[in-house]
mmCIF file of the C-alpha atoms, coordinates in Angstrom:
data_MODEL
# 
_entry.id   MODEL 
# 
loop_
_atom_site.group_PDB 
_atom_site.id 
_atom_site.type_symbol 
_atom_site.label_atom_id 
_atom_site.label_alt_id 
_atom_site.label_comp_id 
_atom_site.label_asym_id 
_atom_site.label_entity_id 
_atom_site.label_seq_id 
_atom_site.pdbx_PDB_ins_code 
_atom_site.Cartn_x 
_atom_site.Cartn_y 
_atom_site.Cartn_z 
_atom_site.occupancy 
_atom_site.B_iso_or_equiv 
_atom_site.pdbx_formal_charge 
_atom_site.auth_seq_id 
_atom_site.auth_comp_id 
_atom_site.auth_asym_id 
_atom_site.auth_atom_id 
_atom_site.pdbx_PDB_model_num 
ATOM 1  C CA . MET A 1 1  ? -107.794 117.784 75.225  1.00 0.00 ? 1  MET A CA 1 
ATOM 2  C CA . PRO A 1 2  ? -109.259 118.098 78.756  1.00 0.00 ? 2  PRO A CA 1 
ATOM 3  C CA . GLU A 1 3  ? -107.494 114.826 79.636  1.00 0.00 ? 3  GLU A CA 1 
ATOM 4  C CA . THR A 1 4  ? -104.163 116.511 78.950  1.00 0.00 ? 4  THR A CA 1 
ATOM 5  C CA . TYR A 1 5  ? -104.983 119.410 81.231  1.00 0.00 ? 5  TYR A CA 1 
ATOM 6  C CA . PHE A 1 6  ? -106.229 117.049 83.924  1.00 0.00 ? 6  PHE A CA 1 
ATOM 7  C CA . GLY A 1 7  ? -102.965 115.120 83.746  1.00 0.00 ? 7  GLY A CA 1 
ATOM 8  C CA . LEU A 1 8  ? -100.914 118.300 83.994  1.00 0.00 ? 8  LEU A CA 1 
ATOM 9  C CA . ILE A 1 9  ? -102.970 119.551 86.936  1.00 0.00 ? 9  ILE A CA 1 
ATOM 10 C CA . GLU A 1 10 ? -102.680 116.197 88.681  1.00 0.00 ? 10 GLU A CA 1 
ATOM 11 C CA . ALA A 1 11 ? -98.913  116.092 88.109  1.00 0.00 ? 11 ALA A CA 1 
ATOM 12 C CA . GLY A 1 12 ? -98.604  119.616 89.498  1.00 0.00 ? 12 GLY A CA 1 
ATOM 13 C CA . LEU A 1 13 ? -100.590 118.742 92.601  1.00 0.00 ? 13 LEU A CA 1 
ATOM 14 C CA . VAL A 1 14 ? -98.590  115.565 93.228  1.00 0.00 ? 14 VAL A CA 1 
ATOM 15 C CA . PHE A 1 15 ? -95.320  117.442 92.743  1.00 0.00 ? 15 PHE A CA 1 
ATOM 16 C CA . GLY A 1 16 ? -96.528  120.198 95.093  1.00 0.00 ? 16 GLY A CA 1 
ATOM 17 C CA . LEU A 1 17 ? -97.474  117.665 97.747  1.00 0.00 ? 17 LEU A CA 1 
ATOM 18 C CA . ALA A 1 18 ? -94.060  116.014 97.459  1.00 0.00 ? 18 ALA A CA 1 
ATOM 19 C CA . ILE A 1 19 ? -92.326  119.361 97.953  1.00 0.00 ? 19 ILE A CA 1 
ATOM 20 C CA . ALA A 1 20 ? -94.579  120.236 100.906 1.00 0.00 ? 20 ALA A CA 1 
ATOM 21 C CA . PHE A 1 21 ? -93.877  116.866 102.547 1.00 0.00 ? 21 PHE A CA 1 
ATOM 22 C CA . TYR A 1 22 ? -90.121  117.361 102.040 1.00 0.00 ? 22 TYR A CA 1 
ATOM 23 C CA . VAL A 1 23 ? -90.214  120.821 103.644 1.00 0.00 ? 23 VAL A CA 1 
ATOM 24 C CA . TRP A 1 24 ? -92.333  119.532 106.539 1.00 0.00 ? 24 TRP A CA 1 
ATOM 25 C CA . GLN A 1 25 ? -89.962  116.625 107.226 1.00 0.00 ? 25 GLN A CA 1 
ATOM 26 C CA . ARG A 1 26 ? -86.899  118.918 107.085 1.00 0.00 ? 26 ARG A CA 1 
ATOM 27 C CA . HIS A 1 27 ? -88.565  121.253 109.592 1.00 0.00 ? 27 HIS A CA 1 
ATOM 28 C CA . ASP A 1 28 ? -89.334  118.368 111.960 1.00 0.00 ? 28 ASP A CA 1 
ATOM 29 C CA . LEU A 1 29 ? -85.802  116.972 111.609 1.00 0.00 ? 29 LEU A CA 1 
ATOM 30 C CA . LYS A 1 30 ? -84.192  120.334 112.392 1.00 0.00 ? 30 LYS A CA 1 
ATOM 31 C CA . LYS A 1 31 ? -86.507  120.769 115.393 1.00 0.00 ? 31 LYS A CA 1 
ATOM 32 C CA . ALA A 1 32 ? -85.640  117.299 116.734 1.00 0.00 ? 32 ALA A CA 1 
ATOM 33 C CA . GLU A 1 33 ? -81.908  117.910 116.252 1.00 0.00 ? 33 GLU A CA 1 
ATOM 34 C CA . ARG A 1 34 ? -82.145  121.262 118.062 1.00 0.00 ? 34 ARG A CA 1 
ATOM 35 C CA . GLU A 1 35 ? -84.010  119.672 120.981 1.00 0.00 ? 35 GLU A CA 1 
ATOM 36 C CA . ALA A 1 36 ? -81.429  116.866 121.180 1.00 0.00 ? 36 ALA A CA 1 
ATOM 37 C CA . ARG A 1 37 ? -78.566  119.398 121.287 1.00 0.00 ? 37 ARG A CA 1 
ATOM 38 C CA . GLU A 1 38 ? -80.367  121.329 124.043 1.00 0.00 ? 38 GLU A CA 1 
ATOM 39 C CA . ARG A 1 39 ? -80.820  118.116 126.050 1.00 0.00 ? 39 ARG A CA 1 
ATOM 40 C CA . GLU A 1 40 ? -77.119  117.276 125.697 1.00 0.00 ? 40 GLU A CA 1 
ATOM 41 C CA . ALA A 1 41 ? -76.058  120.790 126.734 1.00 0.00 ? 41 ALA A CA 1 
ATOM 42 C CA . ARG A 1 42 ? -78.227  120.731 129.842 1.00 0.00 ? 42 ARG A CA 1 
ATOM 43 C CA . PRO A 1 43 ? -76.330  119.512 132.934 1.00 0.00 ? 43 PRO A CA 1 
ATOM 44 C CA . PRO A 1 44 ? -77.577  116.247 134.429 1.00 0.00 ? 44 PRO A CA 1 
ATOM 45 C CA . PRO A 1 45 ? -79.902  116.635 137.425 1.00 0.00 ? 45 PRO A CA 1 
ATOM 46 C CA . GLU A 1 46 ? -78.114  116.415 140.754 1.00 0.00 ? 46 GLU A CA 1 
ATOM 47 C CA . GLU A 1 47 ? -79.384  113.854 143.192 1.00 0.00 ? 47 GLU A CA 1 
# 
């Protein structure tokens, strides 16, 4: 019986880590896209 609970707990932790990694990667992707748009909008430096 404890093996069943251990398996469920482990599955929950793995699933939670997968969701956390997905959210983290989405946040980083949005941040990188925003920075790229800001770089494109900035006028080139005059020489």
